[in-house]
Each structure stands twice: as C-alpha cells, then as structure tokens.
N, C-alpha and C positions, 0 to 999 in steps of 0.2 A: 851381656857380660863379655869381656874381651880376655882371651887367653894370653898368657905371658910365660916365658921361661926364666924370668928374673928370680934370683934367690935372695932371701933376707940377709941383712948384715948382722951376722951372729955376734960380733963384738959389741955392737950397740944393743943387740937383743939382751945380752947378759947384763949390761949396765941398766937397761930399762927394767929387767927382772929384779935387780937389786933394789931399785927405788920402790917398785911395787911390793916387794916383801916388807920393806919398812912401813909402807902405808898399811898393809894388812896386819902387821904387828900392832900398830896404833889402833886399828879397827878393833882388834880383839882385846887390847888393853882397856879401851873405853867400854867395850861390851861386857867383859868378864870381871872387871874389878869389883862389881857388886857381890861376887861370891865371898871374897875375904872380908867384905864390909857387912855381910848379911846380918850377923848377930847384933852388931851395933845399930844398924838401920832398923831391924826388927824391934829392938828395945825402945829406941828414941821415937819412932813413928807409930808404935803400938800395933804391929802387924803380926800375923801368924805365918806358918810355913807355906800355906796355900797362897797367901798374898805375895810372899817372896818369890815363889815359882812363877806367879803371874807377872810380877815386875821384871824378872830376869828373862822369862821366855815369851809370854804371850803379848804383853804390852809392846815389847820391842819387836818380836818376831812377826806378828801379823802384818804390821805396817811395813816392815822390812821386806816381806814377801810381796805384798800388794804393790808397793811403789817400785819394786824391782822390775815388774812387768812393763809399765810404761817407760821407766828409765832404761830398761834393757832395749826397748824399741828405739828410744832416743839414741842410745849408744851405737846402734846399727847405722845411724845416719848423720851424726854430728861428731865434732872432735872429742874423742874419748878422753884425752888427757885433760882437756878443759872441764869436761863434765865431772870427772873424778875430783879435780881440784875444788870445784864448787861444793860437791858433796862432802869432801873431807873437812872443809871449813865449817859446814853446817853441823856435822855430827860432833866435831870438836867443841863447838860453841854450846851445843845442847848437853854435852858431858859436863862442861864447866857449870852450866845452869843447874845440873843435878846436885851440885854442891851447895846450892842456895835454897833448896826446897825446905818446907816445913811440914809437909804432910805426904801420905802415901799417894794421894791423888795428884799432887804436884810432881812427885817423882815419876808417876806413870806417864804424865804428859811429857816430861823431859825425855823419858825412855822412848816414847813414840817418836820424838824429834830425832833422837839418835838413830832409830831404825830407818827413818826416811832418808837421812843423810847417808847412812852406810849402804843403802840400797843401790847407790851409784857405783860402789867399788868393784864388786866382782863381775857384773856384766861388762864394765869397761875393761877390767884387767884380763878376763878370760879372752875377750875379743882381741885386745892388743897382743897378748902373748901368742895367740893362735896365728896372728899375722907376722909377728917378729920371728917366730920359730917355725921350721919345717915340720911336717907331719910326724916324722920319725923321732923328733925330740919333744913333741908336744906334751905327752904325759909327764915327762921329766920336768919340763918347765912349769906346768901347772901344779905338779907336786911340790916343787921348790917354793912357788908362790904360796901354796896352801900351807907350807911350813910356818908362814907368818901367823897363822891361826894359833898354832901351838906355842911358838915363841912369844907372841903377844899375850896369849892367855896365861902362860907360865909367869911372864914378867909382871903381869898385872897383880898376881897373888903376892909376889915378893914386894913390889912397890907399895901395894895397898897395906900389907902388914907392916912394912917398915915406916910408912908415913903415919899410920895410926899410932904406932909405938912411940915415935919421936914426938908427935904432936901431944900425945897424952902426957909424956914426960915433961915437955916444955910448958904445957898448960893443963894442970890437973883438973880444972873446971872447964868452962867454955873459953875458947881462944879469942883472938881478935875478931870483931864483928859478931861475936857469939857463935863462931863456927866450932863444930866438933871435929874429931879426927877423921871420920868418914867423909865429912863435907870437904875438908882440906884435901883429901885424897882425890876426890872427883875433880876439884879445881886444878890440882897439880898435873893430872894426866890429860885434862881437856885442853888447856891453853896452848901447849906446844904444837898441836895440830894445825893451828893457824899459820905458823911459819912453814910447816911441811907442805901445806897446800901451795905455797909459792914455788917450791922446788918442783912439785909434780907438774905445775903448769908449764915448766920449761922442757918437758919431755917431747921427743919428736913423734909426730903422728905417722904410723906406717901406712903404706898403701893397703887398702882393704882387699883381702883375698889374695895377696901376693904369694904367700907361702903355699897355696894350693894351685897357683898358676891360673887363677880365675879373678882378675882384677874387677872389683865390683864398685861402681860409682854410688855415691850417697844419693838418697832421694832428694828431689829439688826443694821440697817444703817440709823439712823434718819436724818443725814445731807444730805444723798442722796435724801430722801423723801422731805426735805426742798428745796433742789435745784430743784427737779422736780416740786414742788409747785410754785416756782418762775417762771418757764417756763410757767405756766398756767395763771399767773396774771400780769407779768410785760411786757407791750408792748415795743418793737415789738417782744420780745421773745415768746409772746403768739402764734404767727404764727407758730413758730417751735414746740411749744407744741401741737398745733392743728394738725399739719402735722403728728406727731407721732401716732395719732389716726386714720389716714386714709384720703383719698382724700375727702370723703363726709364731714368729720368733719372740714377739712380745708376750704372747700367751704362755709359751714355753718358759720364758724368763720368770714370769709371775708365778707360774706353777713351781718352779725351782725355789723361788724365794719363800713361798708358803711352806714347802716341805722342809727347807732348811730352818726356817723360823720355828716350826713345830718341833723339830729335833732339838734345837737349841733351848727352847722353852722346857722341854722334858729334862734336859741336863741341868738347867737352872733349878727346876723343882727338886731334882734329886740331890744336888750338891749345895744349893743356896748361893752359888758364886755367879752373880749376875754379870760382872765385868768380864770374867773369863769366857763364858759361853756366848755372850754378846759379841765379843771380839772374834771368837772362832767362827760364829755364824756369819759375821760380816766378811771374814776372810773366805769362807767356803762359797758364799753367794757371789762374791766378787770374782773369784776364780772361775766359777761356772759361767758368769756373764762374759768374762773375757774370752774363754774358750769358744763360746757360741759365736761371739762377734768375730773372732779370728777365722772361724770357719767360713764366714761370709766375705770377709775383707781380704784375706790372704790365704787362699786355699793351699798353695804349695807349702807355706810354713805350717799350717794346720796339719797337712798330711805327714810332714816329716817330724812333727813334735807330738801333738795331741793324737794324731791318727796313726802313730807308730807304737804298737804294743811293747816292743823292746825298750823304747825310750821311757815309757811310763813305768815299766817294771823296774828299770834302773832307778828312776826317781823314787818309787815306793820303797824299793829294797834299801837304798842308801838312806832315805828318810827315816826308816826304822832303826838303822845303825845309829843315826844321829839322835834318835829318840832316847837311846840308852847313853850315848857318849856325852850329849849335852847335860844330861842329868848327873852323870858322874863328875863332869867338870864343875858344875855349880855346887853340888851338895857335898863334895869331898871336904872342902874347907869347913863348912858348918859341922860335919860329922867329927872331924878331927878336934875342933874346938869344944863342941857340945858333949860328945860321947867320950872322947879319949882325953879331954882336958889339956890339949896342946895350947900353947900361947900363939897369938895371931902372927907375930913375926917369925916364929919357928915353923908354924904350919905353912905360912906363905913361902918361906925359903925352900922347904923340902918339896911341897906339892908343886910350887912354881918351877923348881928345877926339874922335877920329874916330868911335868907337863911340857916344858920347853924342850928338853932333851929327847924325851920319849916321843912326843909328837913330831919333832923334826926328823928323827930317825925313821919313825914309822911311815910318815908321808913321803919322804924322799926315797927310802929303800922300796917302799910299796910302789911308787911311781916307776922306779927303775925296773923292778921286777915285772911290772905290768907291761912296760914297753918291750922287754925281752920276750915275754910270753906272746905278745901281739905279733911278733915277727913270724911265728910258726903256727899261730892259731888265731883266727879272726876274733874269736870271743875270749882269748886268753886273759885279757885284762880283768874280766869279771871273776876269774879264779882267785885273784887277789882280793876282790871285794868279798867273796865268800869267806875268806880267812877272817876278814874284818867283822863278819857277822857271827861266825862260829866261835872264835877264840876268846873274846872278852867276857861273855856272861859268866863262866866259872870263876874268873878272877874277881868279878864284881860281887858274886855271892860270898866269896871268902872275905874280901876287903870290908864289906859293909855289915859283917856279922862278928868280926874279930874285936876283942877287947884289948889287943896288943897294938900300941901305937907303932912299934918297930915293924911289925908285919904289915900294917896298913901303909906305912910310908914306903916300905920295900916293894910292895905290890904295885904302887902307883906307876913306876917306870915301865914294866912290861904291859900294864894295862893301857897306858897311853900309846905305846908302840903299836899294839895290836888294834886299838880302836881307830887309829889314824891311817892305817895302811890302805884303806879302801877309797879314800877321797880322790886321789889323783887318778886312779883307775876309772872310777865312775864319772868323774868330770870329763876326762878325755873321751870316754865312750860316748857321752851325749854330744860332744862337739863333733865327733866323727860321723854322727848320724844326720847332720844337717849341712846345708850349704853355707858358704862364708857369710852371706848377707844376713843369715838367721842366727848367728852365734850369740849375739847379745840377748835375743829373745830366748834362745835355748838355755843360756845360763840362768836367766831369770826363772824359767820354768823349773830347772833343776833345783834351784834354791827354794822353790815353793815346797818341795818335799822336805828339804833340810829344815825349813823353818816352821811351816804349818804342821807338819807331822812330827818333826823332831824337837825343835826349840819351843814351839808354842804349846805342845802337849806333854813332852817328857818331864821337864822340871816341875811343871804344875802338878802332873799326876803323882809324882813322887812326894811333892809337898802336901798334896791333899790327903793322900793315904797316911802320911806321917802325922798330919794334924788330927785326923780322925782316930788313928790307932795309938798315937802317942809315941810312935817308934819310927825314927828315920830309917832304921834297918829294914823294917817291913815295907816302908815306902819305896826303897830302892829295889828290893827283891820283887815287888809286884811288877816292875817294868820288864822283867825277864820273860814274861808271857808273850812279848812281841817278837822274840827271837825266831821261832819257827816260821812266822810269816815273812820275815826279812829273808831268810834262807830260801824259802820257796820262790819269792819274787826274783831273786838274783839268779837262781838256777834256771827258771823259765826264760829270763832275759838272755842268759848264756846260750840257751838252745836256739833262740830266735835271732840273735844278733848278726850272725854271718849273712843270712838272707836279707835282713833289713838294711845292712850297710851296702851290700852289693847292688841293691835295687834303689838306692838313694836318688840318683839322677833320673832314673826312669820314672819313679813315682812322682818326683817333682815336675817332670815334663807332663805327665798325665794330668797333673793338677793345674797346669797352665804356666809353668816356669819356663822362661827362655834361657837356655844354657849355651 
C-alpha cells in the first residue's frame, strides 16, 4: 500500500452522495412496498401472517445477506459504480416481475431475485463514500446515505397506497392483462430502476483508500476471488471450498452443517414452517462456511472482522435493533388497515410521511451527533446506538396496543426518529475498525446482522406469533424480549471499541498485512 496526502474532492463527493441516496431510496421502495400491499397479497394468494413475514423478510433477507458477502468482496476489487449499476438493473427487473406472479412461491422467487440484486448496493456505496469523504465526515455521509432507507420506505407506502386506490377506482375488477392493484404497484416502482442504472454507471470511481491516505490497488484477478468466495458460501459448493483448506476444515464444516440442520429441523417441527427455517439454516451454514474460509484465505481481514469482538458486538447489537425496526416498518401498515380500519391511501400517506421524515431526521441527526461524540470519545458513536436500542420499545408497546388511529399515527414520527438514529453510528464504527481494502467485506458482514438477525427473523417472528395467537398486537409485543440483549451487546462494544480501533494496524500486521 502506498501512502498519500491527497484529499478527496468534496464537491464531487456530495454529488455522488446525492445519486447514491436516490439509489437507496429506490432500493427501499422496491423492498418495502410489500407492506402496504400485504393485505391484498394475502387475500389474493391465500397466505397467512407468517407467510407475509417470510416473503418480506426471510425470502429477501437471507439471499441479500449471503450474496452480499461475495459481492462485497467483488466491490473491494472492481469498479464499484459499474457493479452497483448492474445490481440496480437486476433488482428493478425482479421487482417488476413481482407484479406478474400468480402464487406465493412465484413471489418468493422474485423476492429472492430482488435480494440478490440489492446485495450490490450497500457494499459498493459504503466503500465509495468512505473514499469520497474524509474520516471526520464519514458518519455524516453514511447517515445521509442511509436516509434513503427511510425516504424510500416512506415513499413506498404512499406510492403503493395511491397506486392501489387509483387502479381499483379505474378497474373495479381485474385491470389490463388481468392485473390487480398490487401487481400494478410492483410494475410501477420496478421499471424506473432500469433508467436510473444508466445514471449510476456515469459516476466517477474514486481512488481506493484515498481518504485515509493509504492508496490501495485492486487485486489483479478480482473475478477469481469472487468465484472463490462463492465456493465458501453457496451450498453445497461450500463442501468443496472447505476441502481445499484441508481435512480438518472439511470435518469441522460438516459438523457445523449437521448441527445447524438439526437445529433447523427442530424449529420446523415446532412451527411447521419448512421454507422459513430451511432458508435460515442455509444462511447460518453459509456464514459459518464463509467465516472459516476467510480465516484460511485472508487472515488480516478475518482478524479485523470476525476476530474482533467489538465488531461482532456492534453487528449483533444493531441486528437486534433492526429486529424490532424492520418489524415495525412492515407491520405498521397492516395494523392500521386491519385493526384500526384505515384506508390504504390514508395509511400510506401518514405512515409513509412519518417514516420518510422521521427516518431522515433520525439517521442524519444521529450521524451528526455520533461524529461530534467521536471527537472527544473513541467509543462515543455507540452512545447514539444505545439510544436507538433503549428508546423505541416503549413507543412500540403503546402504538401496537392502542385502538386510537390518531395516537398510532402520531407515535409513528418519534418512533421512526428514535429507531433510525443508530444506523450511521454503527455503520461508521464498523468501517473504522477495518483497513480500506476490507470495507466492502466489512459492510457485507455488518449487513449480515441487519438481515439474518433483523430482517429474516423479526417480521417472521411477529407474523408467526400473530398467526398463532390471532393478535398482531401480541406478535409485536413478543419482539420486545430482544431489547435487553441488544443493549448488553452495544454496551460491551462501547467498552471494547477504543482498544480495538487503536490496535487495528498492529493486529493486521500480526496477521500478515503489509501496510
């Protein structure tokens, strides 16, 4: 690695950030629109609440997380803007395909495609922003980027509700080609992404590592590394990948596979949900295989990610914040429609506005506060993360037990502000714990927690409890049991973070990194 004193071009950095925010908005429009469409999808495809939680969370989230790992590795070594453009085109096409399905299985397949495409976005974006912006502005930049999550999620509810209302008014029965309102909504939000992909492809690729003064060249054969990464994470190729690391590694991999299969089988027997726990089992085994292979193939990256307790604690702590936050984001609209009797367009307008404004304010102000606290305290950013773990649960308990639609909609704004404030702080913390060449991989690892813990389990768990108990309120309240674990993880990470960050280069050198 060569050192340099060059500084990023901040004017272009802000332009690039603007484009990436638009991309992330579309990312979450395509991901989140199922929430406002859930009641119609449930009726037309013959599903229950557990099925809806699976479609929204697990079918999307597991493959989003798993492909994020090899795609994050690819983002560390190829043009990030081109990779993101390809991914954007793919997930937009699969969102449009969601509007043509005729069964829950077909919709699950389309959601898997959306997840694989969207897996390119954040590894590329986090790495680009970390090179476009200097360290002291990084949490702010990542927080503003992350605001696209809430702006897009909020806009999706408004758009979905409005499209369904207009389509139903124009076509009381089936519309052209036999399409219903929810199908038209998927098509309407999916197709524009194709054009946006062309804009993304025009972005300027920054020098990797520039903002940290460590210019890092790309690997000479990036697609070989990508293919090798696939061997570590796509079953059953994982067995071949493990065998390349020796007999002991293969035996350990098989033992892990057997243990995870046994646990998944137990959950299937307990719940009867084969698809849910098969997908979770595949995800858990794939991550185990990947981590084991990373330890053999890239010891410095393993040491600074998997081998750093502070990093893992941040991932777990934020993953459990997301466990509750994703559930609120998905089930708020069905609760308003089903329990409070709100109309789709009205619920979409108010919940979408609260989600967009509250999420934007929370993630941006949280990022700014995290950067300020970081100036005087190495672990200061995680104090903001702790707010994100402690403050939302009481509001969730009130919102999902009230019979007042006014109170429910009023609480949506502060709930989104408080739920979103931790994201920029946790994301920047994970980026600071690794070297520039590892940022894409670090981002993918961070999103494993957000997806496998938060997205793949939270909405499903609430839906399953709702299906069993007959009460969506009970389903949401059951999730609050995860709050103490999240707080404990983030507090332990706060205590460990200063030493972990200060020893970053030394531990990388000890593992074989040339700095």
